[in-house]
N, C-alpha and C positions, 0 to 999 in steps of 0.2 A: 504494500499500499503506499503511496506517494503521502509523505508527510508534509504537513502545513508550515510555512513560515509565517509568523505573527508579528507584525510591525506597530509598536505604539508610539506615537509623536506627539500626542496630547496626555495631559493629566488623566491617570486611571487607577482604579484600585483593583489588584488582582489577588484573587484568594481561591481556596479549594472547597468545593462541596461535592460529595459524592463522587469522587473520582472525576469532577468536572472542573475545568479552570473558570472561574467566575470573573466576568468583566464587568466592571460597575463604574459608571462615571461619579465624579466627586458631587457631594450634595444629592445625590440620588433620592435620598430619604424625604428631602425636603419637597419634592416634586409630587403633583398629584398623581394619583393612582394610574390614570390613563398613561401619563408620560413615564410613571416609575417603571413600567415593564420594558418600556422601550430603552431605559436607561441600563439595564441590565441584561446581559446574555451568557450563556455558558458554551464551552467547547470541550469534547472529550479529550482527556489528557493524552490518550494514546495515538490521537490523531496529529499531535504538535510535534515538529521535528527541530523548529529554530524560534527563538523569542528574542526579538530586537526591542531593548527599552531605551527609547531616544527622547526622554524629558526628565527633568529634575524632580517632577513632582509626581513621579510614579510611585505607587507603593505596591509591594509585593510581599505576601505573607511567606514566613519559612514553610509552612505546610505546602504551599503551591510550589515553592522551589524544590522542595524535597520530592514530591510527586513528578515534577517534570524531569528531575534529573534521574529519578527511578526508572522513567521510562526513555532513558538516553536521549533527552532534549538538550540542545545547545543553549544557553541563555548569553546574549551579548549586551553589553552595556555601551552607551555613546558618551562623547564628552558635549561641550557646549556648542561646537561647530557640527555636531551630528555624525562625528567619525567614531566608529566602533574603537574602544578602548581597553575592553575588559571582555573575557570570555570564561564561562563555568561549564564545566563537563563532569560527567559521574566519575567516581574514583573506580568502579566496577561497572563495566558494560556487557561482560560475557562471562559464561560460565567456565571457560577454558582459559581464562585471562592470564594465570600465572604461568601456564605450560607455554604459552604463546610469547610472553614476556622472556622466557628463558630462550626460546629459538629465536628471539630478536637479538638477544645478547649475544648469542653463540655464533650468529651470522658472521660468515667468514668474508675478508675483505675483497676477495675476487668476486664474491657473490653480490656484494654492495655496489661493487664498480660496474658489474653487469647490468644491475638493476638500475643504474644511474645512466648507463648509456641508453638503455630503453626509453627511460623517462625523458631525456633530452632530445632523443630522435623524434619521438611522438610528439614533444612540444614544438620543434621546428617545422615538422609537417603540418601541424595545426596553425602554427603561426602563417605558414605560406597558404593555406586554405583562405583564412580569413583575409590576408593581405590582398591577395588576387580577387576575391570575390567583391571586396569593397572599394577597390582602386584600380583594379587591372593591372597592377605592377608585375614585371617580371619576377617569377619565383623560381625559375629553374635552379638558379644558383643556391636557393634555400634547399631544394629537394636534392641536391647533389651534397650539400653539408651534411643534411640529415642522414644519407646513406654513408658517409664517411665518418660518423661519429664511432670512436673507438671505445672500449672498456674504461669507464671513467672520465671521458672526455678530456684526455689529456691536452689535447689541441685547443680547447675552450671554444669548440664550434658553436656552443651556446651563445656566448657572448657575440660572437661574429654576425651570428643569425639575428640576434636582438638588434644591434646596431643598425643593419639594414632594414630591419622590420618597423622599428621607432621612426626612422628617417622618412619612410614612404607611408605611414599608416594614416597620418593626417595631412593630406595634400593642401589643405586650406590653412594649415598651421604649419609652414616650412622651417619656423625655428623652434619647433616643439622638442623638448628635453623630457624624457621621463625620469621622474624623481618624485620621491613621497612629500617634499616640500615644494614642488615646483607648479608653475601656472596651469589652470583648467586645461584639458580635462583631467589632470592629474588627480584632482579631488575625486572625481567620479570612478576613476580607477581604482583609488585607495579603498574606496568604500565596497566596491564589487569585490576586490580582493579580501577584503577583511571578512565579508560574508562567505565568502567560497572556503576561505580557511576555517571558518567555524564549521561549515558543512562537512569538509573532509576530515578534520578532527574529531567531529562527532561520529562518521562512520568508521574512523580508525578504532575509536574506543568500543563502538558497538561490535566490532570483529575482534575484540580481544586483544589489541595491540597498543603499545604505549607511544603516544604521539613525541614524547621526548626524545627517544632514540631514532634518530635520523639515519639515512642510507649516504647521504652526502653532507646536507646542512649538519654543523656543528657548532654550537654557540652555548656556551655556560649558562648563558643568561635567557635562552630560549627554551620554553617548555614545550614547543610545539615543532621541533626539527623534522620530524617524519611528516607532518602534516604540510610543512613547507615544501617538503620533497614531493609529495604525491599530488599537491595541487599544480605543479608546474605545468603539465600538459593542459590543464584545464583554463588557465590564464587567457589564451585568446579568445575562449568564448565570453569571458567578461569584456575584453576589449571590443568583441562583436557587439555586446549589448550596449556599451558606451557610444560606439559610432551611430547605432540606431537611435538611441536618445538625442544625441546631437543632430542628427538628421531631421528628426520630428520637430526639435526646438527652433530649428532653422526655417 
């Protein structure tokens, strides 16, 4: 079953009742009876996959959080600029978790390099598809690079492909530079990648894997190295969505 992603950008009170997430607008009790029913609704906890909290006046009970995490739901909090800054995941999302943790820890370096080779290859191919479909740019070079990726990507073809990709992805923005703190549409890309990262991390936890143990990304301050690895081939799909948003806005 496809899980729902719930986004809350206005003040709301979230609680739990009979295994249902209760959504209640502020001061609903003060409304007339006919409006009170419209000010409250419920959603089955098992139908929810991601919850995005994007307002400082949102209240969520610990009971609701416990139920959401118990059903392997990712809870994302945003800052004052609406960018995701926090991610909460269940500690135990799979019955064979400890066994799979051991397999992750025991994974050999050659295996990790081969997995990263497959990851980079697919990322470049997906970038080529998005680039060609949206701009008509030549992508034969990217397809060649994808086929030339070796175990562990020692030639850093991922970076070479990325340079060409970002240089041509937004023809109307010839000076565009991809960066977290860069000019728009970097803000849209950042937001999309943050949601993607949460979805991937949630899937990893549900599969009994530890998001911290990556196959390529390694950072002592990063609790989601594996999620950052696995999400790489899916980033172009976020880019494609951003292009569509920009097209509609113009």
